[in-house]
N, C-alpha and C positions, 0 to 999 in steps of 0.2 A: 856892610863888611867882609872881603873878600873869600871867596872856598879854600883856596889855600890857609890864611888866618882861622874862619872858622874850622876846619879841620885838626889843624893845631888845637885853639881851644880846646877843641873835645874831644884832645886824645890825652890832653894832658889836666882834663881838670876829672879827677876819678873821684870811689867811691868816700878815698879820705876826706876830703874835703866837704863830702854829704853832710860824713860823721862830726865832721868842726862848723861846718855854718848854721847846724842842727843836731846837735849835741843830749841827750836824752832828757837834762832838762827842758830845753827850751821845748826836746817833739809835748815834754811833760804836761806846760803849761800850755800850748795848744786846744791840747788837746781838753784840757779844764774850759779853754774860750771855747773852743767848738762845743761843749757839753751847755756850758752856760747860754749860751746863742740857742743854742736848737733847746733848750727848755723856756722858751721866751714865744719863738714860733716856729711850722711848721713844713719847712724845709729842713736839709740834710745839709749837711759841710763836708766833702771829702779834702784833703791837700795832703800833696804830693809832689816829691820836692824830686828832681832827679840830674845826679848832677852834670850826664853830658847822655850826647845818645850814642848809638852805638856808631862805630866810623860808617860805615855802612850807608847808616841815616843822616850820615852829614854830605858823605857822596849827591845821594841821593836828592838832597838840595831840601831834605826837610823840615819843613816851617818847626816852632815851637807851638804855635797854636793845631796843628797838625796833629802833633806827639797828643796836643789833651785831650781832643774832638777824639782821638785814637783809644787814649788810657779812659774817657768822657766812659764811652763802648766796652773796654774791657773789664774796669772796676763798679757796671754796676748802676754807674752815679745816673744814668734816666730812669731806673727803674724802683721809682719811686711812689708808691699811693697816690701822694697827686702830685708826678711829675714837677717834682718840687727839687729835684736835684740840682748842686753847683757844686760842683771842684772849680778849686783853685790848683792851678799847675809853676811850678817854680823849676824854672833852668835854667844851673849854675852855670849856664857852662857861656851858652846865648845871653846871660843878665839877662831872662825875660821871664814872666810872669803871667797869665791867660790862663782866666776863668769863662770858663762853658759851665752854660747850666742849658738845664732840663725846659723843655716847651713851656708849661706852665709861668713858668719866671721869666718869661721872655719877652709876656703878653704885655707884665707888667713892667718890668722894670728895667731902663734905656740902657743902649749898651753903653752911651757918657760916661754913663757912672761905673758900671765894672771896667772901663779905660783908665779912666779913674783913679783907682784905685788899682787899678794894675798898677800904673805907670809910678806912683806914692813907694807903693812896696819893691818895688825892680828901684823909683832911686831909694830909699833905704839902703835896701844891701850891695850896693856901690860902693857904703859908707857901714857896711860890717852891723849893718842895724838886725840885725837877721829875728832876735827877738823880739822885737820893738817895732819893727813896723807891720810882724805877722800879726802881733797881736793887736797892734793899729786897725791894720784893711778888715779881718775877719770883724772888730768891733765893727767900720762902719756896714761888714756884710748884711754884719746880723742889725743892725737896725734899720736895712734899705728891707730889708728878709721881716722883721718884725710888722713895719710897717702896711708890707703888703701880703701877708702871710699868720697874722700873728695867732699865738696858742690857742689852741682849743682846750688843755687840762693834756690828762698823760697819752701820752700814745709810744708804743714801740720807737727803741732806735735802728731809723734800714739800713743805719751806714757807717762802718765803726769811725769813732773815733779820732784812735788815733792816727797822725801823718804819717801817714807812709813812706820812707825813700826809697828814690831803686834803685 
């Protein structure tokens, strides 16, 4: 997509788009799925939805991947006990989903697994299936994490389970 088209998409995608795609009942269902998954593995998941970039970021040609990495740091997803944080980042204007993982997970799960989940999630979002696509993706993420980081009993929750809509 050219810079002008991307700029226009980010300009017209408002916070209202985020609220329409992820209303309170959808956020609650996602929160419950994150909680359910984290009860079965030792990793921590954070889901952040951003309707659009600030205009300056678009003009500087920031990518969704760059933004996801910045948010991974900003929200402390890297700061988990076993280096097993996972950020699922959704950018509505770009229609992109990015998964950023901490080094502990990066050693065990192949990037292709994450890319497949991101692509399927973005495809579902394109059809307007925000809740269903999110829950299926989180189910797949939880299954991968349970395989490589199985739960070992009760432990503190290190990151909020509630999705964040910026």
